[in-house]
GUPAKOL-474994 format. One line per 8 residues: number of its first residue (from 1); their letters; for each residue z, y, x of N, C-alpha, C, O. Coordinates in nm, 3 decimals. Layout:
# residues N
NUM) A) Z:Y:X:Z:Y:X:Z:Y:X:Z:Y:X ~ ...
END
This chain:
# residues 205
1) MITLKNIG) 4.030:-0.821:1.010:3.930:-0.708:1.008:4.015:-0.553:1.025:4.103:-0.510:0.951 ~ 3.967:-0.500:1.127:4.037:-0.381:1.166:3.885:-0.265:1.113:3.774:-0.282:1.161 ~ 3.907:-0.187:1.039:3.797:-0.088:0.997:3.854:0.067:1.038:3.958:0.115:0.992 ~ 3.780:0.123:1.118:3.800:0.251:1.138:3.704:0.346:1.111:3.584:0.338:1.138 ~ 3.774:0.457:1.045:3.664:0.554:0.967:3.682:0.698:0.989:3.756:0.763:0.915 ~ 3.605:0.762:1.110:3.624:0.889:1.165:3.754:0.916:1.217:3.806:1.025:1.194 ~ 3.819:0.819:1.292:3.904:0.786:1.363:3.913:0.892:1.501:3.827:0.890:1.589 ~ 4.027:0.981:1.505:4.038:1.087:1.627:4.167:1.100:1.660:4.249:1.088:1.569
9) RRFNRDWI) 4.201:1.120:1.760:4.333:1.121:1.816:4.330:1.243:1.921:4.250:1.251:2.015 ~ 4.448:1.357:1.883:4.425:1.446:1.998:4.576:1.480:2.046:4.675:1.442:1.984 ~ 4.580:1.560:2.169:4.710:1.583:2.235:4.696:1.714:2.255:4.613:1.759:2.334 ~ 4.796:1.805:2.167:4.801:1.912:2.132:4.699:1.979:2.079:4.671:1.971:1.959 ~ 4.635:2.052:2.163:4.479:2.099:2.090:4.329:2.032:2.141:4.217:2.057:2.095 ~ 4.369:1.936:2.255:4.253:1.885:2.290:4.250:1.745:2.211:4.346:1.680:2.170 ~ 4.104:1.714:2.201:4.083:1.590:2.137:4.072:1.483:2.244:4.006:1.513:2.343 ~ 4.129:1.363:2.239:4.115:1.246:2.332:3.983:1.165:2.280:3.901:1.115:2.357
17) FRGIDYTF) 3.976:1.160:2.139:3.846:1.111:2.111:3.866:1.149:1.966:3.975:1.181:1.918 ~ 3.744:1.141:1.897:3.717:1.177:1.762:3.585:1.125:1.723:3.487:1.114:1.798 ~ 3.595:1.087:1.573:3.471:1.041:1.523:3.443:0.892:1.506:3.336:0.853:1.461 ~ 3.528:0.820:1.538:3.495:0.657:1.551:3.485:0.630:1.454:3.566:0.670:1.371 ~ 3.374:0.547:1.420:3.346:0.452:1.266:3.339:0.327:1.334:3.263:0.334:1.429 ~ 3.394:0.208:1.319:3.375:0.104:1.408:3.462:0.001:1.297:3.559:0.039:1.230 ~ 3.407:-0.129:1.297:3.479:-0.250:1.256:3.494:-0.366:1.370:3.406:-0.420:1.437 ~ 3.610:-0.383:1.370:3.664:-0.511:1.451:3.654:-0.620:1.359:3.699:-0.597:1.247
25) TIGESYAI) 3.590:-0.767:1.388:3.574:-0.895:1.303:3.647:-0.975:1.370:3.650:-0.983:1.493 ~ 3.739:-1.067:1.254:3.795:-1.180:1.332:3.708:-1.276:1.371:3.609:-1.307:1.304 ~ 3.746:-1.337:1.504:3.625:-1.439:1.555:3.535:-1.390:1.665:3.455:-1.455:1.731 ~ 3.566:-1.251:1.671:3.446:-1.185:1.778:3.563:-1.128:1.873:3.685:-1.129:1.856 ~ 3.479:-1.075:1.984:3.567:-1.030:2.110:3.500:-0.907:2.141:3.379:-0.893:2.158 ~ 3.600:-0.808:2.149:3.551:-0.667:2.207:3.593:-0.605:2.313:3.714:-0.601:2.335 ~ 3.513:-0.552:2.386:3.572:-0.453:2.502:3.601:-0.301:2.486:3.492:-0.243:2.473 ~ 3.669:-0.243:2.483:3.716:-0.103:2.492:3.695:-0.057:2.631:3.775:-0.079:2.722
33) LGPNGSGK) 3.582:0.009:2.644:3.548:0.049:2.789:3.584:0.189:2.825:3.615:0.265:2.734 ~ 3.583:0.236:2.963:3.586:0.389:2.990:3.659:0.420:3.133:3.724:0.337:3.197 ~ 3.642:0.518:3.160:3.718:0.548:3.314:3.864:0.574:3.276:3.906:0.598:3.163 ~ 3.949:0.563:3.411:4.068:0.554:3.378:4.116:0.719:3.342:4.075:0.817:3.404 ~ 4.203:0.721:3.238:4.242:0.852:3.208:4.166:0.906:3.077:4.195:1.014:3.025 ~ 4.062:0.816:3.028:3.967:0.861:2.929:4.004:0.822:2.792:3.928:0.845:2.698 ~ 4.130:0.757:2.775:4.191:0.740:2.632:4.170:0.600:2.575:4.171:0.570:2.455 ~ 4.151:0.521:2.674:4.132:0.362:2.618:4.263:0.301:2.582:4.264:0.226:2.485
41) STLFQVLN) 4.376:0.323:2.648:4.521:0.280:2.605:4.532:0.376:2.474:4.591:0.319:2.382 ~ 4.493:0.496:2.445:4.537:0.541:2.360:4.491:0.481:2.198:4.558:0.466:2.097 ~ 4.359:0.459:2.226:4.285:0.415:2.106:4.332:0.265:2.083:4.335:0.219:1.969 ~ 4.368:0.197:2.186:4.461:0.053:2.187:4.578:0.050:2.103:4.615:-0.034:2.022 ~ 4.642:0.192:2.150:4.786:0.208:2.062:4.763:0.236:1.906:4.841:0.189:1.824 ~ 4.658:0.311:1.869:4.613:0.365:1.758:4.580:0.197:1.687:4.624:0.151:1.581 ~ 4.516:0.152:1.755:4.451:-0.008:1.690:4.573:-0.080:1.664:4.569:-0.143:1.558 ~ 4.670:-0.087:1.724:4.803:-0.190:1.722:4.905:-0.091:1.611:5.007:-0.139:1.563
49) GSLSPSIG) 4.869:0.024:1.588:4.949:0.042:1.495:5.086:0.144:1.546:5.161:0.201:1.467 ~ 5.099:0.149:1.711:5.202:0.197:1.752:5.170:0.369:1.770:5.254:0.448:1.812 ~ 5.064:0.398:1.737:5.028:0.546:1.757:4.955:0.557:1.606:4.885:0.470:1.555 ~ 4.990:0.691:1.546:4.911:0.726:1.415:4.786:0.821:1.472:4.794:0.911:1.555 ~ 4.668:0.774:1.402:4.556:0.866:1.437:4.578:0.997:1.379:4.661:1.006:1.289 ~ 4.505:1.117:1.424:4.530:1.256:1.427:4.422:1.280:1.282:4.440:1.378:1.209 ~ 4.341:1.205:1.261:4.247:1.246:1.187:4.178:1.112:1.148:4.164:1.032:1.241 ~ 4.130:1.073:1.018:4.044:0.936:0.983:4.146:0.835:0.931:4.264:0.868:0.929
57) TLSYTFDS) 4.115:0.736:0.897:4.167:0.626:0.830:4.126:0.493:0.898:4.016:0.463:0.944 ~ 4.237:0.422:0.893:4.237:0.298:0.975:4.319:0.202:0.884:4.435:0.217:0.844 ~ 4.212:0.075:0.857:4.273:0.011:0.766:4.250:-0.169:0.809:4.146:-0.208:0.863 ~ 4.356:-0.257:0.776:4.333:-0.358:0.817:4.333:-0.474:0.699:4.401:-0.469:0.596 ~ 4.236:-0.587:0.738:4.239:-0.686:0.618:4.228:-0.831:0.687:4.159:-0.875:0.778 ~ 4.316:-0.881:0.614:4.313:-1.079:0.683:4.325:-1.117:0.529:4.382:-1.060:0.436 ~ 4.241:-1.250:0.539:4.227:-1.345:0.446:4.174:-1.246:0.297:4.214:-1.276:0.184 ~ 4.090:-1.141:0.320:4.068:-1.068:0.198:4.161:-0.976:0.132:4.137:-0.917:0.027
65) KNIEPENI) 4.272:-0.966:0.202:4.395:-0.883:0.157:4.431:-0.779:0.273:4.432:-0.797:0.395 ~ 4.462:-0.660:0.192:4.516:-0.546:0.273:4.634:-0.554:0.337:4.723:-0.596:0.264 ~ 4.676:-0.522:0.482:4.781:-0.524:0.526:4.841:-0.361:0.551:4.758:-0.277:0.587 ~ 4.939:-0.333:0.539:5.005:-0.221:0.560:5.017:-0.197:0.704:5.068:-0.286:0.771 ~ 4.971:-0.074:0.770:5.015:-0.031:0.918:5.131:-0.086:0.949:5.122:-0.155:1.050 ~ 5.245:-0.084:0.899:5.363:-0.121:0.917:5.413:-0.276:0.953:5.520:-0.305:1.009 ~ 5.317:-0.363:0.911:5.329:-0.475:0.896:5.232:-0.567:1.001:5.249:-0.686:1.028 ~ 5.119:-0.475:1.055:5.041:-0.527:1.135:5.051:-0.607:1.272:4.962:-0.665:1.333
73) FQKLSLAA) 5.211:-0.589:1.310:5.259:-0.666:1.421:5.275:-0.768:1.429:5.280:-0.830:1.535 ~ 5.293:-0.829:1.275:5.316:-0.987:1.250:5.169:-1.063:1.292:5.159:-1.180:1.327 ~ 5.067:-0.970:1.281:4.954:-1.026:1.288:4.894:-1.042:1.417:4.797:-1.116:1.427 ~ 4.950:-0.968:1.541:4.879:-0.934:1.674:4.974:-0.986:1.775:5.093:-1.010:1.750 ~ 4.920:-1.002:1.880:5.011:-1.035:1.995:4.950:-0.946:2.099:4.829:-0.925:2.098 ~ 5.033:-0.889:2.195:5.000:-0.784:2.283:5.028:-0.809:2.418:5.123:-0.880:2.451 ~ 4.955:-0.759:2.494:5.002:-0.767:2.674:4.939:-0.662:2.712:4.821:-0.641:2.685 ~ 5.038:-0.558:2.801:4.973:-0.443:2.862:5.073:-0.440:2.967:5.176:-0.508:2.967
81) PYLELIEE) 5.032:-0.339:3.076:5.134:-0.327:3.215:5.226:-0.242:3.163:5.340:-0.249:3.210 ~ 5.200:-0.149:3.061:5.324:-0.063:3.017:5.442:-0.111:2.934:5.546:-0.049:2.913 ~ 5.410:-0.226:2.890:5.508:-0.312:2.805:5.585:-0.394:2.877:5.542:-0.474:2.959 ~ 5.735:-0.370:2.839:5.836:-0.434:2.916:5.900:-0.533:2.897:5.945:-0.547:2.784 ~ 5.926:-0.627:2.990:5.978:-0.771:2.952:6.158:-0.728:2.985:6.202:-0.645:3.065 ~ 6.214:-0.799:2.910:6.363:-0.778:2.901:6.419:-0.816:3.043:6.435:-0.937:3.054 ~ 6.451:-0.747:3.148:6.486:-0.792:3.290:6.598:-0.903:3.284:6.593:-1.014:3.338 ~ 6.700:-0.851:3.206:6.826:-0.913:3.188:6.822:-1.069:3.150:6.918:-1.142:3.172
89) FTLSEMID) 6.703:-1.114:3.090:6.660:-1.225:3.062:6.619:-1.317:3.181:6.577:-1.276:3.290 ~ 6.637:-1.430:3.149:6.582:-1.558:3.219:6.438:-1.584:3.154:6.403:-1.548:3.042 ~ 6.364:-1.652:3.248:6.231:-1.695:3.204:6.247:-1.771:3.066:6.190:-1.740:2.962 ~ 6.326:-1.866:3.082:6.351:-1.941:2.952:6.408:-1.883:2.838:6.379:-1.919:2.724 ~ 6.508:-1.772:2.871:6.551:-1.687:2.759:6.438:-1.603:2.697:6.414:-1.592:2.576 ~ 6.371:-1.545:2.800:6.242:-1.449:2.739:6.167:-1.507:2.650:6.138:-1.443:2.549 ~ 6.116:-1.644:2.668:6.029:-1.716:2.598:6.095:-1.751:2.444:6.032:-1.739:2.339 ~ 6.222:-1.792:2.452:6.299:-1.810:2.320:6.317:-1.707:2.244:6.333:-1.719:2.122
97) FHFKFKAY) 6.317:-1.578:2.314:6.350:-1.456:2.239:6.220:-1.421:2.174:6.219:-1.417:2.051 ~ 6.108:-1.394:2.241:5.973:-1.391:2.206:5.917:-1.475:2.081:5.856:-1.426:1.987 ~ 5.942:-1.582:2.093:5.930:-1.680:1.984:6.000:-1.696:1.854:5.979:-1.768:1.756 ~ 6.087:-1.609:1.881:6.178:-1.586:1.736:6.110:-1.482:1.630:6.127:-1.481:1.508 ~ 6.017:-1.382:1.719:5.925:-1.320:1.612:5.793:-1.356:1.593:5.730:-1.298:1.504 ~ 5.735:-1.448:1.668:5.586:-1.510:1.677:5.611:-1.659:1.680:5.700:-1.716:1.744 ~ 5.510:-1.719:1.592:5.498:-1.864:1.608:5.441:-1.919:1.712:5.361:-1.839:1.760 ~ 5.446:-2.020:1.771:5.380:-2.084:1.873:5.247:-2.122:1.829:5.237:-2.154:1.710
105) KAGMDKNA) 5.140:-2.125:1.904:4.999:-2.197:1.871:5.035:-2.349:1.840:5.136:-2.407:1.881 ~ 4.955:-2.393:1.774:4.937:-2.534:1.738:4.944:-2.627:1.882:4.861:-2.620:1.973 ~ 5.060:-2.712:1.879:5.076:-2.779:2.009:5.158:-2.742:2.106:5.181:-2.812:2.205 ~ 5.213:-2.616:2.081:5.289:-2.543:2.187:5.427:-2.512:2.184:5.476:-2.451:2.089 ~ 5.489:-2.548:2.277:5.630:-2.500:2.255:5.697:-2.457:2.400:5.621:-2.472:2.497 ~ 5.820:-2.408:2.426:5.858:-2.357:2.543:5.819:-2.424:2.651:5.754:-2.353:2.729 ~ 5.837:-2.558:2.691:5.788:-2.616:2.814:5.660:-2.610:2.817:5.616:-2.598:2.931 ~ 5.574:-2.613:2.727:5.428:-2.606:2.706:5.381:-2.449:2.804:5.304:-2.438:2.900
113) VIDVLNMH) 5.447:-2.364:2.747:5.452:-2.202:2.811:5.472:-2.190:2.952:5.404:-2.120:3.028 ~ 5.583:-2.273:2.985:5.627:-2.287:3.146:5.509:-2.363:3.209:5.465:-2.328:3.318 ~ 5.459:-2.461:3.143:5.351:-2.530:3.205:5.240:-2.447:3.205:5.186:-2.446:3.315 ~ 5.190:-2.380:3.127:5.059:-2.257:3.141:5.111:-2.182:3.243:5.041:-2.174:3.344 ~ 5.226:-2.121:3.243:5.257:-2.045:3.386:5.272:-2.134:3.493:5.282:-2.067:3.595 ~ 5.277:-2.251:3.517:5.312:-2.307:3.625:5.456:-2.243:3.697:5.465:-2.210:3.816 ~ 5.574:-2.233:3.587:5.673:-2.177:3.671:5.829:-2.266:3.638:5.937:-2.214:3.613 ~ 5.797:-2.417:3.648:5.916:-2.467:3.598:6.034:-2.438:3.688:6.146:-2.454:3.640
121) SNANKLIR) 6.021:-2.395:3.821:6.103:-2.343:3.928:6.192:-2.256:3.900:6.309:-2.248:3.938 ~ 6.108:-2.166:3.803:6.161:-2.024:3.801:6.211:-2.040:3.649:6.244:-1.928:3.609 ~ 6.229:-2.135:3.553:6.268:-2.134:3.446:6.419:-2.034:3.411:6.437:-1.945:3.328 ~ 6.491:-2.081:3.489:6.633:-2.010:3.474:6.668:-1.878:3.595:6.779:-1.841:3.633 ~ 6.546:-1.832:3.633:6.535:-1.739:3.716:6.542:-1.582:3.613:6.483:-1.571:3.505 ~ 6.607:-1.498:3.661:6.606:-1.352:3.576:6.485:-1.286:3.604:6.442:-1.289:3.719 ~ 6.412:-1.215:3.498:6.286:-1.174:3.519:6.268:-1.051:3.601:6.165:-0.996:3.642 ~ 6.415:-1.017:3.619:6.393:-0.866:3.700:6.371:-0.921:3.851:6.334:-0.835:3.932
129) YFSSGMKQ) 6.389:-1.053:3.899:6.349:-1.081:4.045:6.189:-1.135:4.027:6.138:-1.194:4.122 ~ 6.135:-1.119:3.939:5.982:-1.162:3.928:5.905:-1.065:4.010:5.930:-0.944:4.008 ~ 5.795:-1.126:4.092:5.734:-1.036:4.134:5.622:-0.959:4.025:5.585:-1.024:3.927 ~ 5.578:-0.840:4.043:5.480:-0.787:3.950:5.372:-0.879:3.868:5.342:-0.862:3.749 ~ 5.322:-0.975:3.950:5.213:-1.071:3.943:5.291:-1.174:3.829:5.237:-1.204:3.722 ~ 5.405:-1.214:3.863:5.478:-1.288:3.786:5.495:-1.260:3.636:5.484:-1.337:3.541 ~ 5.528:-1.105:3.644:5.570:-1.060:3.511:5.425:-1.045:3.446:5.433:-1.070:3.326 ~ 5.318:-1.018:3.478:5.187:-0.985:3.437:5.174:-1.125:3.365:5.189:-1.132:3.243
137) RLKLALAF) 5.141:-1.253:3.452:5.147:-1.372:3.400:5.234:-1.420:3.296:5.199:-1.517:3.229 ~ 5.353:-1.357:3.273:5.414:-1.413:3.164:5.379:-1.294:3.033:5.363:-1.354:2.926 ~ 5.369:-1.194:3.024:5.321:-1.129:2.939:5.206:-1.173:2.878:5.198:-1.176:2.756 ~ 5.087:-1.217:2.974:4.973:-1.282:2.913:5.006:-1.411:2.828:4.956:-1.426:2.716 ~ 5.087:-1.496:2.880:5.107:-1.624:2.853:5.184:-1.616:2.728:5.169:-1.712:2.652 ~ 5.265:-1.519:2.687:5.313:-1.478:2.558:5.235:-1.452:2.473:5.247:-1.517:2.369 ~ 5.141:-1.364:2.479:5.037:-1.327:2.388:4.960:-1.420:2.367:4.942:-1.460:2.252 ~ 4.894:-1.479:2.477:4.791:-1.599:2.460:4.870:-1.731:2.335:4.818:-1.781:2.235
145) CSDTPILM) 4.955:-1.745:2.370:5.038:-1.869:2.318:5.110:-1.852:2.189:5.167:-1.944:2.129 ~ 5.101:-1.695:2.139:5.125:-1.690:2.037:5.046:-1.702:1.910:4.936:-1.656:1.939 ~ 5.045:-1.738:1.794:4.967:-1.808:1.688:4.924:-1.691:1.600:4.937:-1.705:1.478 ~ 4.878:-1.588:1.645:4.827:-1.457:1.578:4.654:-1.441:1.571:4.577:-1.471:1.663 ~ 4.626:-1.400:1.469:4.502:-1.369:1.463:4.416:-1.264:1.529:4.294:-1.257:1.537 ~ 4.518:-1.177:1.578:4.472:-1.053:1.644:4.530:-1.088:1.801:4.645:-1.128:1.817 ~ 4.433:-1.066:1.918:4.501:-1.049:2.037:4.433:-0.943:2.125:4.315:-0.933:2.160 ~ 4.545:-0.862:2.153:4.489:-0.751:2.216:4.564:-0.720:2.378:4.682:-0.704:2.410
153) LDEPTSNL) 4.456:-0.721:2.447:4.490:-0.706:2.606:4.472:-0.567:2.652:4.364:-0.515:2.627 ~ 4.565:-0.497:2.720:4.529:-0.392:2.810:4.536:-0.399:2.937:4.647:-0.420:2.985 ~ 4.411:-0.382:3.033:4.418:-0.417:3.161:4.460:-0.539:3.205:4.518:-0.549:3.313 ~ 4.429:-0.673:3.107:4.485:-0.791:3.160:4.510:-0.848:3.324:4.610:-0.914:3.352 ~ 4.441:-0.825:3.392:4.457:-0.879:3.518:4.513:-0.796:3.624:4.503:-0.826:3.743 ~ 4.587:-0.665:3.569:4.638:-0.585:3.663:4.766:-0.653:3.738:4.841:-0.717:3.663 ~ 4.796:-0.649:3.857:4.892:-0.707:3.941:4.845:-0.854:3.971:4.926:-0.922:4.034 ~ 4.734:-0.910:3.938:4.687:-1.036:3.945:4.597:-1.050:4.061:4.504:-0.971:4.076
161) DAQGVDWY) 4.622:-1.154:4.151:4.511:-1.181:4.271:4.399:-1.254:4.212:4.388:-1.281:4.093 ~ 4.319:-1.283:4.299:4.203:-1.386:4.260:4.216:-1.498:4.190:4.141:-1.537:4.101 ~ 4.336:-1.560:4.239:4.348:-1.694:4.156:4.400:-1.664:4.007:4.378:-1.732:3.906 ~ 4.489:-1.523:4.021:4.533:-1.519:3.875:4.431:-1.452:3.800:4.464:-1.436:3.683 ~ 4.307:-1.402:3.834:4.198:-1.381:3.768:4.140:-1.519:3.684:4.107:-1.538:3.567 ~ 4.146:-1.604:3.808:4.075:-1.738:3.767:4.166:-1.786:3.644:4.117:-1.828:3.539 ~ 4.294:-1.776:3.665:4.388:-1.830:3.555:4.386:-1.755:3.413:4.394:-1.818:3.308 ~ 4.372:-1.600:3.422:4.369:-1.562:3.298:4.215:-1.590:3.230:4.197:-1.578:3.109
169) LSLVEKFA) 4.133:-1.619:3.303:3.998:-1.635:3.238:4.002:-1.795:3.175:3.930:-1.830:3.082 ~ 4.086:-1.871:3.233:4.096:-2.027:3.170:4.183:-2.001:3.035:4.166:-2.072:2.936 ~ 4.280:-1.892:3.037:4.335:-1.880:2.901:4.247:-1.844:2.782:4.236:-1.895:2.670 ~ 4.180:-1.730:2.848:4.047:-1.687:2.732:3.987:-1.823:2.675:3.998:-1.863:2.558 ~ 3.934:-1.875:2.761:3.869:-2.001:2.706:3.926:-2.090:2.617:3.869:-2.144:2.523 ~ 4.056:-2.103:2.653:4.167:-2.207:2.610:4.201:-2.129:2.462:4.163:-2.196:2.366 ~ 4.257:-2.016:2.432:4.370:-1.971:2.371:4.297:-1.823:2.264:4.351:-1.771:2.166 ~ 4.174:-1.790:2.323:4.121:-1.674:2.256:4.008:-1.745:2.132:3.964:-1.655:2.060
177) LNRLTIIC) 3.970:-1.841:2.106:3.867:-1.915:2.021:3.930:-1.847:1.881:4.050:-1.836:1.853 ~ 3.814:-1.806:1.802:3.852:-1.778:1.668:3.953:-1.669:1.634:4.002:-1.661:1.521 ~ 3.979:-1.593:1.725:4.078:-1.478:1.690:4.004:-1.347:1.714:3.898:-1.356:1.775 ~ 4.040:-1.246:1.681:4.000:-1.113:1.705:4.035:-1.084:1.841:4.156:-1.062:1.855 ~ 3.968:-1.078:1.945:4.025:-1.040:2.079:3.959:-0.904:2.111:3.838:-0.883:2.108 ~ 4.056:-0.817:2.140:4.037:-0.667:2.195:4.080:-0.661:2.343:4.195:-0.695:2.375 ~ 4.008:-0.628:2.418:4.005:-0.617:2.584:3.994:-0.442:2.626:3.885:-0.385:2.615 ~ 4.089:-0.383:2.662:4.092:-0.244:2.720:4.072:-0.266:2.864:4.152:-0.333:2.930
185) SNQPHEYS) 3.973:-0.217:2.912:3.944:-0.252:3.046:3.830:-0.160:3.105:3.742:-0.110:3.035 ~ 3.839:-0.142:3.236:3.713:-0.076:3.330:3.697:-0.165:3.434:3.664:-0.116:3.542 ~ 3.715:-0.309:3.426:3.683:-0.434:3.520:3.623:-0.510:3.431:3.666:-0.543:3.320 ~ 3.480:-0.550:3.502:3.390:-0.632:3.436:3.441:-0.793:3.431:3.396:-0.871:3.347 ~ 3.529:-0.827:3.522:3.552:-0.948:3.509:3.660:-0.983:3.389:3.679:-1.098:3.348 ~ 3.725:-0.872:3.341:3.812:-0.893:3.260:3.751:-0.906:3.096:3.805:-0.968:3.004 ~ 3.650:-0.845:3.093:3.591:-0.841:2.960:3.436:-0.916:2.961:3.371:-0.910:2.856 ~ 3.391:-0.970:3.054:3.255:-1.004:3.073:3.222:-1.105:2.937:3.112:-1.105:2.883
193) FCGHELNI) 3.316:-1.177:2.900:3.306:-1.272:2.781:3.298:-1.220:2.653:3.273:-1.293:2.556 ~ 3.321:-1.070:2.642:3.318:-1.032:2.527:3.196:-0.979:2.465:3.131:-0.897:2.529 ~ 3.155:-1.017:2.343:3.057:-0.988:2.274:3.022:-0.868:2.229:2.903:-0.863:2.198 ~ 3.103:-0.732:2.209:3.074:-0.627:2.184:3.138:-0.521:2.273:3.246:-0.539:2.327 ~ 3.079:-0.429:2.284:3.142:-0.310:2.371:3.137:-0.149:2.308:3.036:-0.085:2.278 ~ 3.265:-0.109:2.300:3.268:0.025:2.268:3.332:0.100:2.357:3.449:0.071:2.383 ~ 3.268:0.213:2.424:3.271:0.306:2.502:3.345:0.405:2.445:3.301:0.471:2.351 ~ 3.470:0.427:2.501:3.523:0.558:2.455:3.485:0.704:2.506:3.532:0.806:2.457
201) SDYKS) 3.391:0.698:2.612:3.291:0.800:2.662:3.198:0.874:2.519:3.167:0.992:2.502 ~ 3.173:0.765:2.439:3.047:0.800:2.327:3.144:0.915:2.226:3.088:0.995:2.150 ~ 3.288:0.905:2.240:3.333:0.973:2.116:3.450:1.080:2.175:3.565:1.097:2.134 ~ 3.388:1.138:2.272:3.459:1.258:2.331:3.389:1.392:2.247:3.271:1.400:2.213 ~ 3.475:1.471:2.229:3.407:1.604:2.136:3.357:1.705:2.233:3.304:1.809:2.192
END
């Protein structure tokens, strides 16, 4: 569970958002909505602990125990266009590296992740030579296939074609069940499955 009380974030003197009172609950799916530049990604980063709020309190609870913000990364998986992959790694090395820090979901291993990606012919190819769509698929597969209670995706289908969108939605069906899933988006096809919506425009001062 992620609980926000009077959360706000400002840049210099300008408030990006303020006054957010909200609770995100395990097993539920949430869409954070708003036009480009509205502050969706900023709230996303506050939620995942990479940015501190300018005002208010944010708390994490798992199995009825409080988790310190500096430790929340152990409980969540992220995919976002601005999160970089290590370009000097091959696909195989990138998967090995990622899963040094996260556990595989039950029944998954490196070959299973490559199966999900359908990239066996690229297993030893350097990430730097991947297309933007291949890189986005890899980011999503790493997040979905990690055994974490929280799954956070920012603009998940950026750089994906129509086939890639269908692939993303198949991962949602297979790997998002029973997790706290948060999608940051302004594209309905990315979040149509979400049971709750938080519109950042409602928290402008």
